[in-house]
Each structure stands twice: as C-alpha cells, then as structure tokens.
KESENU-248755 format. One record per residue (C-alpha): residue in three letters; y, z, x. Coordinates in nm, 4 decimals. Each point is the difference from the previous one (the first is absolute). Example, Ala and Ser with C-alpha at 12.3 -4.5 7.8 and 13.67 -1.06 7.14 Angstrom:
REM KESENU-248755
ATOM / res / yy / zz / xx
ATOM / ALA / -0.4500 / 0.7800 / 1.2300 $
ATOM / SER / 0.3440 / -0.0660 / 0.1370 $
REM end
This chain:
REM KESENU-248755
ATOM / res / yy / zz / xx
ATOM / MET / -0.2859 / -7.0889 / -0.6013 $
ATOM / SER / 0.1294 / 0.3465 / 0.0802 $
ATOM / THR / 0.0759 / 0.2932 / -0.2234 $
ATOM / ARG / 0.2922 / 0.2265 / 0.0742 $
ATOM / ILE / 0.0172 / 0.3469 / -0.1539 $
ATOM / GLU / 0.3276 / 0.1851 / -0.0003 $
ATOM / ILE / 0.0405 / 0.3647 / -0.0964 $
ATOM / LYS / 0.3232 / 0.0244 / -0.1943 $
ATOM / THR / -0.0019 / 0.3685 / -0.0935 $
ATOM / LYS / -0.2287 / 0.2970 / 0.0476 $
ATOM / CYS / -0.1250 / 0.1433 / -0.3301 $
ATOM / ASP / 0.0877 / 0.3661 / -0.0364 $
ATOM / THR / -0.2726 / 0.2417 / -0.1116 $
ATOM / PRO / 0.0713 / 0.0767 / -0.3666 $
ATOM / ILE / 0.0877 / 0.3560 / -0.0952 $
ATOM / ASN / -0.2019 / 0.1318 / -0.2947 $
ATOM / LEU / 0.0033 / 0.3294 / -0.1886 $
ATOM / ILE / -0.2586 / 0.2803 / -0.0189 $
ATOM / ILE / -0.0219 / 0.1640 / -0.3434 $
ATOM / GLN / -0.2036 / 0.3071 / -0.1001 $
ATOM / ASN / -0.1387 / 0.0706 / -0.3449 $
ATOM / CYS / 0.1568 / 0.3049 / -0.1613 $
ATOM / CYS / -0.3217 / 0.1068 / -0.1765 $
ATOM / GLU / -0.2497 / -0.0749 / 0.2798 $
ATOM / PRO / 0.1762 / 0.0555 / 0.3360 $
ATOM / LEU / -0.2930 / -0.1571 / 0.1878 $
ATOM / ILE / 0.0852 / -0.3341 / -0.1593 $
ATOM / GLU / 0.2443 / -0.1904 / 0.2187 $
ATOM / GLU / 0.0826 / -0.3683 / -0.0258 $
ATOM / ILE / 0.2181 / -0.2450 / 0.1889 $
ATOM / ILE / 0.2271 / -0.2165 / -0.2120 $
ATOM / SER / 0.2673 / -0.2521 / 0.0847 $
ATOM / PHE / 0.3366 / 0.1474 / 0.0931 $
ATOM / ASP / 0.1479 / -0.2751 / -0.2161 $
ATOM / THR / -0.1763 / 0.1171 / -0.3180 $
ATOM / GLY / 0.2486 / -0.0393 / -0.2815 $
ATOM / GLY / 0.1523 / 0.3173 / -0.1459 $
ATOM / LEU / -0.0980 / 0.2359 / 0.2830 $
ATOM / PRO / 0.2194 / 0.3124 / 0.0098 $
ATOM / PRO / 0.1655 / 0.0802 / 0.3354 $
ATOM / ILE / -0.1581 / 0.3488 / 0.0008 $
ATOM / GLY / -0.2164 / 0.2151 / -0.2255 $
ATOM / ALA / -0.2790 / -0.1284 / -0.2215 $
ATOM / PHE / -0.0780 / -0.2702 / -0.2530 $
ATOM / SER / -0.2435 / -0.0831 / -0.2784 $
ATOM / ASP / -0.1813 / -0.3326 / -0.0028 $
ATOM / THR / -0.0668 / -0.2114 / -0.3081 $
ATOM / GLU / -0.3456 / 0.1618 / -0.0350 $
ATOM / GLY / 0.1522 / 0.3481 / -0.0334 $
ATOM / ASN / -0.0825 / 0.1300 / 0.3492 $
ATOM / CYS / 0.2515 / 0.2044 / 0.2000 $
ATOM / TRP / 0.0647 / -0.0653 / 0.3693 $
ATOM / THR / 0.2223 / 0.1561 / 0.2629 $
ATOM / LEU / 0.1531 / -0.1898 / 0.2900 $
ATOM / VAL / -0.1472 / 0.1169 / 0.3323 $
ATOM / ASP / 0.1022 / -0.2193 / 0.2926 $
ATOM / THR / 0.0381 / -0.3526 / 0.1296 $
ATOM / THR / -0.2752 / -0.1744 / 0.1949 $
ATOM / GLU / -0.0845 / -0.3262 / 0.1715 $
ATOM / ASP / -0.3559 / 0.0176 / -0.1375 $
ATOM / PRO / -0.0955 / -0.2723 / -0.2495 $
ATOM / ILE / 0.0423 / 0.0281 / -0.3782 $
ATOM / THR / -0.3008 / 0.1524 / -0.1798 $
ATOM / SER / 0.1236 / -0.0001 / -0.3595 $
ATOM / ILE / 0.2496 / -0.1528 / -0.2412 $
ATOM / ARG / 0.1930 / 0.2332 / -0.2334 $
ATOM / GLU / 0.2498 / -0.0925 / -0.2706 $
ATOM / ILE / 0.2708 / 0.2641 / -0.0438 $
ATOM / SER / 0.0658 / 0.1446 / -0.3451 $
ATOM / ASN / 0.2430 / 0.2912 / 0.0561 $
ATOM / SER / 0.1558 / 0.1948 / 0.2874 $
ATOM / TYR / -0.0065 / 0.3806 / 0.0335 $
ATOM / GLY / 0.1420 / 0.2611 / 0.2318 $
ATOM / SER / -0.3416 / 0.1478 / 0.0816 $
ATOM / CYS / -0.3693 / 0.0038 / -0.0897 $
ATOM / VAL / 0.0616 / 0.2970 / -0.2293 $
ATOM / THR / 0.2470 / -0.1841 / -0.2239 $
ATOM / CYS / -0.2150 / -0.3150 / 0.0062 $
ATOM / VAL / -0.3183 / 0.1833 / -0.1044 $
ATOM / ASN / 0.1921 / 0.1796 / -0.2766 $
ATOM / ASP / 0.0554 / -0.3413 / -0.1595 $
ATOM / ASN / -0.3310 / -0.1531 / 0.1128 $
ATOM / PRO / -0.2793 / 0.2626 / -0.0122 $
ATOM / CYS / -0.2827 / -0.0415 / 0.2491 $
ATOM / PRO / -0.2761 / -0.2184 / -0.1503 $
ATOM / GLU / -0.3724 / 0.0711 / 0.0051 $
ATOM / ASN / -0.1971 / -0.1487 / 0.2887 $
ATOM / TYR / -0.2517 / -0.2848 / -0.0180 $
ATOM / VAL / -0.3768 / 0.0351 / -0.0055 $
ATOM / VAL / -0.1311 / -0.2950 / 0.2004 $
ATOM / GLU / -0.3419 / -0.1466 / 0.0641 $
ATOM / SER / -0.0947 / -0.1858 / 0.3171 $
ATOM / CYS / -0.1177 / -0.3603 / -0.0273 $
ATOM / CYS / -0.2020 / 0.0530 / 0.3196 $
ATOM / ALA / -0.2200 / 0.2977 / -0.0920 $
ATOM / THR / -0.0669 / 0.2636 / -0.2642 $
ATOM / PHE / 0.3043 / 0.2024 / 0.0929 $
ATOM / ASN / 0.2788 / 0.1475 / -0.2154 $
ATOM / THR / 0.3194 / 0.1594 / 0.1233 $
ATOM / ILE / 0.3600 / 0.0748 / -0.1028 $
ATOM / PHE / 0.3069 / -0.1941 / 0.1149 $
ATOM / SER / 0.3653 / 0.0420 / -0.0843 $
ATOM / SER / 0.1208 / -0.1873 / -0.3084 $
ATOM / THR / 0.3034 / -0.1114 / 0.2003 $
ATOM / LEU / -0.2024 / -0.3050 / 0.1111 $
ATOM / PRO / 0.2325 / -0.2906 / -0.0831 $
ATOM / GLY / -0.0834 / -0.2627 / -0.2599 $
ATOM / VAL / -0.3391 / 0.1365 / -0.1096 $
ATOM / GLY / -0.1253 / 0.2139 / -0.2873 $
ATOM / VAL / -0.3168 / 0.1187 / -0.1732 $
ATOM / GLY / -0.2536 / -0.2827 / -0.0180 $
ATOM / ASP / 0.1449 / -0.1913 / 0.2952 $
ATOM / THR / -0.1788 / -0.0858 / 0.3227 $
ATOM / PHE / 0.1938 / -0.0107 / 0.3256 $
ATOM / ALA / -0.0507 / -0.0351 / 0.3752 $
ATOM / ASP / 0.1447 / 0.2596 / 0.2351 $
ATOM / THR / 0.1497 / -0.0757 / 0.3395 $
ATOM / PHE / -0.3174 / 0.1266 / 0.1725 $
ATOM / GLY / -0.1957 / -0.2884 / -0.1580 $
ATOM / PHE / -0.1837 / 0.1864 / -0.2783 $
ATOM / CYS / -0.0086 / -0.0856 / -0.3729 $
ATOM / TRP / 0.0403 / 0.2622 / -0.2745 $
ATOM / THR / 0.0043 / 0.0131 / -0.3807 $
ATOM / ILE / 0.2168 / 0.2530 / -0.1857 $
ATOM / THR / -0.2127 / 0.1600 / -0.2734 $
ATOM / GLY / 0.2238 / 0.2757 / -0.1377 $
ATOM / THR / 0.2529 / 0.2745 / 0.0718 $
ATOM / THR / -0.0285 / 0.3673 / 0.0916 $
ATOM / ALA / 0.2191 / 0.3013 / 0.0667 $
ATOM / ALA / -0.2115 / 0.0787 / 0.3084 $
ATOM / PRO / 0.1572 / -0.0459 / 0.3470 $
ATOM / ILE / -0.0543 / -0.3128 / 0.2077 $
ATOM / ASN / -0.2884 / -0.0197 / 0.2490 $
ATOM / GLY / 0.1334 / -0.2804 / 0.2150 $
ATOM / VAL / 0.2945 / -0.2261 / 0.0723 $
ATOM / VAL / -0.0105 / -0.3788 / -0.0170 $
ATOM / SER / 0.2553 / -0.2771 / -0.0469 $
ATOM / VAL / -0.0391 / -0.3048 / -0.2230 $
ATOM / ASP / -0.0139 / -0.3281 / 0.1888 $
ATOM / PRO / 0.3157 / -0.1592 / -0.1461 $
ATOM / PHE / -0.1118 / -0.3498 / 0.0980 $
ATOM / PHE / -0.3381 / 0.0040 / -0.1757 $
ATOM / LEU / -0.0732 / -0.0069 / -0.3734 $
ATOM / ALA / -0.3451 / 0.0964 / -0.1300 $
ATOM / GLY / -0.1268 / -0.0459 / -0.3524 $
ATOM / SER / -0.3336 / 0.1770 / 0.0364 $
ATOM / CYS / -0.2282 / 0.1487 / 0.2620 $
ATOM / SER / -0.1945 / -0.3246 / 0.0326 $
ATOM / SER / 0.3133 / -0.2111 / 0.0526 $
ATOM / CYS / 0.1463 / 0.2571 / 0.2395 $
ATOM / LEU / -0.3173 / 0.0133 / 0.2092 $
ATOM / LEU / -0.0063 / -0.3783 / 0.0360 $
ATOM / SER / 0.3151 / 0.0216 / 0.2133 $
ATOM / LYS / -0.0331 / 0.3588 / 0.1210 $
ATOM / PRO / -0.3621 / 0.0719 / 0.1034 $
ATOM / CYS / -0.0570 / 0.3708 / 0.0522 $
ATOM / PRO / 0.0766 / 0.0928 / 0.3642 $
ATOM / ASP / -0.2541 / 0.2110 / 0.1870 $
ATOM / ILE / 0.1100 / 0.3604 / 0.0460 $
ATOM / TYR / -0.0739 / 0.1679 / 0.3340 $
ATOM / SER / 0.0234 / 0.3616 / 0.1056 $
ATOM / ILE / 0.1922 / 0.0795 / 0.3178 $
ATOM / THR / -0.0789 / 0.3285 / 0.1737 $
ATOM / ALA / 0.2548 / 0.1693 / 0.2250 $
ATOM / CYS / -0.1061 / 0.0858 / 0.3530 $
ATOM / CYS / 0.2033 / 0.3229 / -0.0313 $
ATOM / ALA / -0.1664 / 0.2795 / -0.1968 $
ATOM / SER / 0.1112 / 0.0892 / -0.3505 $
ATOM / LEU / 0.2155 / 0.3124 / -0.0265 $
ATOM / CYS / -0.1590 / 0.0825 / -0.3338 $
ATOM / SER / -0.3550 / 0.0609 / 0.1115 $
ATOM / LYS / -0.1451 / 0.0067 / 0.3502 $
ATOM / GLY / -0.2721 / -0.2603 / 0.0325 $
ATOM / THR / 0.1221 / -0.1897 / -0.3074 $
ATOM / PRO / 0.1494 / -0.3367 / 0.0917 $
ATOM / ASN / 0.3402 / -0.1196 / -0.1136 $
ATOM / VAL / -0.0904 / -0.3124 / -0.2000 $
ATOM / LEU / 0.2259 / -0.2555 / -0.1702 $
ATOM / TYR / -0.0829 / -0.3141 / -0.1980 $
ATOM / THR / 0.1607 / -0.3400 / 0.0413 $
ATOM / THR / -0.0793 / -0.3711 / 0.0328 $
ATOM / LEU / -0.0068 / -0.2134 / 0.3114 $
ATOM / GLN / 0.2847 / -0.2009 / -0.1520 $
ATOM / GLN / 0.2160 / 0.3122 / -0.0307 $
ATOM / LEU / -0.0906 / 0.1082 / 0.3540 $
ATOM / GLY / 0.1194 / -0.3341 / 0.1307 $
ATOM / GLY / -0.2724 / -0.0188 / 0.2629 $
ATOM / GLY / -0.3243 / 0.1493 / 0.1219 $
ATOM / LEU / -0.3645 / -0.0599 / -0.0859 $
ATOM / PRO / -0.2694 / 0.2235 / -0.1515 $
ATOM / GLY / -0.1286 / 0.2511 / 0.2541 $
ATOM / GLU / 0.3019 / -0.0269 / 0.2324 $
ATOM / THR / 0.2237 / 0.2839 / 0.1168 $
ATOM / PHE / 0.3726 / -0.0679 / 0.0055 $
ATOM / VAL / 0.3409 / 0.1566 / 0.0579 $
ATOM / ASP / 0.2420 / -0.0011 / -0.2938 $
ATOM / GLN / 0.3788 / -0.0374 / -0.0072 $
ATOM / PHE / 0.0415 / 0.3775 / 0.0390 $
ATOM / GLY / -0.2177 / 0.0206 / 0.3119 $
ATOM / PHE / -0.3041 / 0.1557 / -0.1710 $
ATOM / CYS / -0.3560 / -0.1331 / 0.0359 $
ATOM / TRP / -0.2381 / -0.0972 / -0.2806 $
ATOM / THR / -0.3473 / -0.1483 / -0.0324 $
ATOM / ILE / -0.0660 / -0.2578 / -0.2733 $
ATOM / SER / -0.3268 / 0.0425 / -0.1908 $
ATOM / THR / -0.2699 / -0.2555 / 0.0746 $
ATOM / VAL / -0.0542 / -0.0849 / -0.3688 $
ATOM / PRO / 0.2292 / 0.0049 / -0.3059 $
ATOM / ALA / 0.0358 / 0.3246 / -0.1938 $
ATOM / ASP / -0.0537 / 0.0495 / -0.3722 $
ATOM / PHE / 0.2970 / -0.0991 / -0.2152 $
ATOM / THR / 0.2822 / 0.2536 / 0.0156 $
ATOM / LEU / 0.3779 / 0.0188 / 0.0015 $
ATOM / LEU / 0.1617 / -0.0874 / 0.3317 $
ATOM / THR / 0.1234 / 0.3139 / 0.1778 $
ATOM / GLY / 0.0920 / -0.1624 / 0.3311 $
ATOM / PRO / 0.1806 / -0.3286 / -0.0748 $
ATOM / PHE / 0.2932 / 0.1216 / 0.2136 $
ATOM / ILE / -0.2172 / 0.0031 / 0.3157 $
ATOM / GLN / 0.0472 / -0.3112 / 0.2167 $
ATOM / HIS / -0.2314 / -0.1269 / 0.2737 $
ATOM / VAL / 0.1799 / -0.0389 / 0.3335 $
ATOM / THR / -0.2545 / 0.0023 / 0.2850 $
ATOM / THR / -0.3780 / -0.0333 / 0.0038 $
ATOM / LEU / -0.1770 / 0.2394 / 0.2404 $
ATOM / THR / -0.3174 / -0.0623 / 0.1968 $
ATOM / GLY / -0.2647 / 0.2431 / -0.1197 $
ATOM / PRO / 0.0075 / 0.2910 / -0.2489 $
ATOM / CYS / 0.2331 / 0.3020 / -0.0116 $
ATOM / LYS / -0.1926 / 0.2059 / 0.2553 $
ATOM / GLU / 0.0306 / -0.2769 / 0.2598 $
ATOM / ASN / 0.3794 / -0.0053 / -0.0397 $
ATOM / ALA / 0.0739 / 0.3700 / 0.0387 $
ATOM / GLU / 0.3159 / -0.0515 / 0.2026 $
ATOM / THR / 0.1476 / -0.2246 / -0.2697 $
ATOM / CYS / -0.1402 / 0.1673 / -0.3100 $
ATOM / PHE / -0.0573 / 0.3704 / 0.0583 $
ATOM / GLU / 0.2426 / 0.1652 / 0.2340 $
ATOM / GLU / 0.3652 / 0.0627 / -0.0865 $
ATOM / ILE / 0.0040 / -0.2512 / -0.2870 $
ATOM / CYS / -0.2110 / 0.2244 / -0.2262 $
ATOM / ILE / 0.2576 / 0.2788 / 0.0018 $
ATOM / ASP / 0.2959 / -0.2274 / -0.0630 $
ATOM / LEU / 0.2325 / 0.0839 / -0.2880 $
ATOM / VAL / 0.0446 / -0.2459 / -0.2864 $
ATOM / TYR / 0.2077 / -0.0063 / -0.3176 $
ATOM / TYR / -0.2157 / 0.0433 / -0.3083 $
ATOM / THR / 0.0998 / -0.1126 / -0.3470 $
ATOM / ILE / -0.1343 / 0.2705 / -0.2310 $
ATOM / GLN / 0.0099 / 0.0416 / -0.3781 $
ATOM / ASN / 0.0091 / 0.3308 / -0.1879 $
ATOM / CYS / -0.3206 / 0.0339 / -0.2013 $
ATOM / SER / 0.1819 / 0.1658 / -0.2922 $
ATOM / THR / 0.3477 / -0.1546 / -0.0132 $
ATOM / ASN / -0.0712 / -0.3427 / 0.1612 $
ATOM / ASN / 0.3065 / 0.0497 / 0.2231 $
ATOM / VAL / -0.0295 / -0.1990 / 0.3235 $
ATOM / GLU / 0.1011 / 0.1498 / 0.3357 $
ATOM / ILE / -0.0127 / -0.0939 / 0.3694 $
ATOM / VAL / -0.1279 / 0.2590 / 0.2503 $
ATOM / GLN / -0.0879 / -0.0010 / 0.3696 $
ATOM / ALA / -0.3405 / 0.1245 / 0.1150 $
ATOM / GLN / -0.2833 / -0.0786 / 0.2401 $
ATOM / PHE / -0.1956 / -0.3201 / -0.0640 $
ATOM / GLY / -0.3340 / 0.0552 / -0.1723 $
ATOM / PHE / 0.0550 / 0.0870 / -0.3678 $
ATOM / PRO / -0.1980 / -0.2655 / -0.1926 $
ATOM / VAL / 0.1689 / -0.2089 / -0.2680 $
ATOM / GLY / -0.1130 / 0.1226 / -0.3424 $
ATOM / SER / -0.0643 / 0.3554 / 0.1164 $
ATOM / ALA / 0.2245 / 0.2859 / -0.1115 $
ATOM / ILE / 0.1566 / 0.2839 / 0.1952 $
ATOM / SER / 0.1270 / 0.3386 / -0.1122 $
ATOM / VAL / 0.3296 / 0.0400 / 0.1810 $
ATOM / ASN / 0.3345 / 0.1795 / -0.0105 $
ATOM / PHE / 0.3366 / -0.0919 / 0.1463 $
ATOM / THR / 0.2860 / 0.1702 / 0.1773 $
ATOM / THR / 0.2089 / -0.0333 / -0.3174 $
ATOM / ASN / -0.2774 / 0.1151 / -0.2356 $
ATOM / LEU / -0.2657 / 0.2424 / 0.1240 $
ATOM / THR / -0.2160 / -0.0307 / -0.3140 $
ATOM / PRO / -0.3112 / -0.2097 / 0.0810 $
ATOM / GLU / -0.0435 / -0.3190 / -0.2022 $
ATOM / CYS / -0.2548 / -0.2813 / -0.0025 $
ATOM / TYR / 0.0931 / -0.3472 / 0.1279 $
ATOM / GLU / -0.2057 / -0.3187 / 0.0278 $
ATOM / ILE / 0.0163 / -0.2008 / 0.3235 $
ATOM / ILE / 0.1169 / -0.3531 / -0.0877 $
ATOM / SER / 0.0646 / -0.1715 / 0.3357 $
ATOM / TRP / 0.1754 / 0.0490 / 0.3338 $
ATOM / ASP / 0.2237 / -0.1785 / 0.2472 $
ATOM / LEU / 0.2079 / 0.0700 / 0.3114 $
ATOM / THR / 0.3510 / -0.0783 / -0.1234 $
ATOM / SER / 0.0699 / 0.1937 / -0.3199 $
ATOM / LEU / 0.2439 / 0.2894 / -0.0282 $
ATOM / PRO / -0.1376 / 0.3359 / -0.1224 $
ATOM / THR / 0.1250 / 0.1314 / -0.3335 $
ATOM / LEU / -0.1722 / 0.3386 / 0.0469 $
ATOM / ILE / -0.1136 / 0.2033 / 0.3029 $
ATOM / ILE / -0.3487 / 0.1523 / -0.0140 $
ATOM / ASP / -0.0209 / 0.3755 / 0.0515 $
ATOM / LYS / -0.3802 / 0.0314 / -0.0203 $
ATOM / VAL / -0.3053 / -0.1969 / -0.1145 $
ATOM / PHE / -0.2342 / 0.2386 / -0.1825 $
ATOM / GLY / -0.2934 / -0.2308 / -0.0589 $
ATOM / CYS / -0.1285 / -0.3524 / -0.0481 $
ATOM / PHE / -0.1896 / -0.1273 / -0.3051 $
ATOM / SER / -0.1762 / -0.3180 / -0.1070 $
ATOM / ASP / 0.2558 / -0.0697 / -0.2747 $
ATOM / CYS / 0.2746 / 0.1497 / -0.2164 $
ATOM / LYS / -0.2418 / 0.1382 / -0.2585 $
ATOM / SER / -0.1967 / 0.2052 / 0.2523 $
ATOM / CYS / 0.3231 / 0.1118 / 0.1699 $
ATOM / ILE / 0.1546 / 0.1286 / -0.3240 $
ATOM / GLY / -0.3296 / 0.1588 / -0.1059 $
ATOM / GLY / -0.0551 / 0.1543 / 0.3423 $
REM end
C-alpha cells in the first residue's frame, strides 16, 4: 500500500494588522486584517472602550482579538469620546510581587486571573491612575479562573538574567543586565554565552533570578559560544560594541514614544536626559527596547546624563 501526497496550492502567509493604543503608545497588538468594522485609516474604539490607531500591516501572527465599536479620524477624536481608563493593579501568582499593567488587556477586569503570553499568571486586584510598569499581552487561547487553576496549566517559568558582554553606557563597570526566560530566548542554557539576533553577546546567569518583570523578552538566542565573553573578544568586544541601534524611548512626563539612533549600551529600564535637533530643551526618556530596523522619529543632539529610572532622572 502506497500513499501519494499532492500539493495543490501553496498557502500564502496571512497579512495581519498592527494597532497601537492611543492612551499607552507602548501597547501594540496584532489583530486580523479581516476584523469586522475596521476603518481604512485613522483610529477606532473597541467594545471595551479602548482607542486604537492603525499602524501597519505585518506577517507576524495575531496576538489579540478586538471587536470594533466605532471608527474615528484620529486618536484625538477617539479619546474625546472614550476617555483613557485607569490602569490595572495586578498581583503575580508566582511570587509576592505587585505591578501596574494597562487596562486595555482584552476580556479581563478587576478580580480576574489571566495568563500572559510569556507564561506567567496574574490576578487583577484594582485600578490606579499611576502609569504602567510593564507591558504584557493576554494569552487569548487560555482561560484562567484563579491562580491555582492557572498555575496547573501554566507553571511559573524560571527567570534568568542575561548580562551583555559590552559595557553599559550608563555607568562604567556596571553591567548591562536584562531579564528573560529560556523559553523567550529560544535557546541557550544557564551559564552559556551566546550571540543574539542583533549580533551582540550575552551571558546567561547560572541560576534563576528573583521574580521580576521581563525586560529582555525581545532578545533571541542565535549562536552559542565556547567560553565566556573574555574568551570571545573578536566576536563580542571589538567593533560590535560601538554599533548604532534604534532605541524605543518613552518620555517620562508625557508618555510619548519616540525612536532614536544611538550607540548600543543604554540598559532597558534606565533613563537618559537628552535633547534633539528639533528641541534643544533636555527631557527625560526611559529606554524601552532596541532593534536594527526601525526608522528614527527624532535625532539626538546631546545626551546629558544617564539615570537608573525616570524618577531619578526628573529629580536629578
């Protein structure tokens, strides 16, 4: 008996849509391009009262499902009709740890427990006018009734620190450290040194770190190196450490998000006092992430200083 397989047609990669939250510009989601009621341009409100602006198309997979309520010409007109809501106070199911997430999380409210796409479970305990401390997405394919039921299917992943082989630009002798999970890295073992998708080298901690928000889930393992950073100087220390990257930064006062180009080495979560060619007045911005493909929205004139966070930058 033989089996014959014939390929009739090649499936095209679906085109989806990137949307950005009008109240929290760091919140981006990917929804189906076929979502009913989508406006051709501009912004829309969903059935939970959140405003979104259309950003771009993508071949990346869907991360959220949004039902459209009304269409608007811009975020401004949408927010006029749908004022920005308070954010959520959330409590980790994995440790004694509270933080603040955006209330744009779909399908959940105060009292609900949910799993995020990093594999962690959270319970929403209240609301606050304070700004968010981190960005997560609800796993749209997993329902959780309580922490105990969530943890049965989503055991808490171990969190590891990854330390850059290149020195931090904020403080000489202070390492540039991010936090992620081995699942998010997509490879590597504790204690190993590796090269990421941007060409930079990192060393994974030998043991898990204390529970914290993930600051480096965008870092991907590409190649494992033999030996630590100092034994891979040609790969990890020479020209690569002065390479320019595109940082996503957020204004500490206005929450406006910008893209700027600068040398690699500003740690995620730190803040810089900086001015731009179009505005010479120094302002404080938090470093959110970086990549090699973005387009700058502002051009840096001068960096005046680096701080541990927005609060110390504004106070300094």
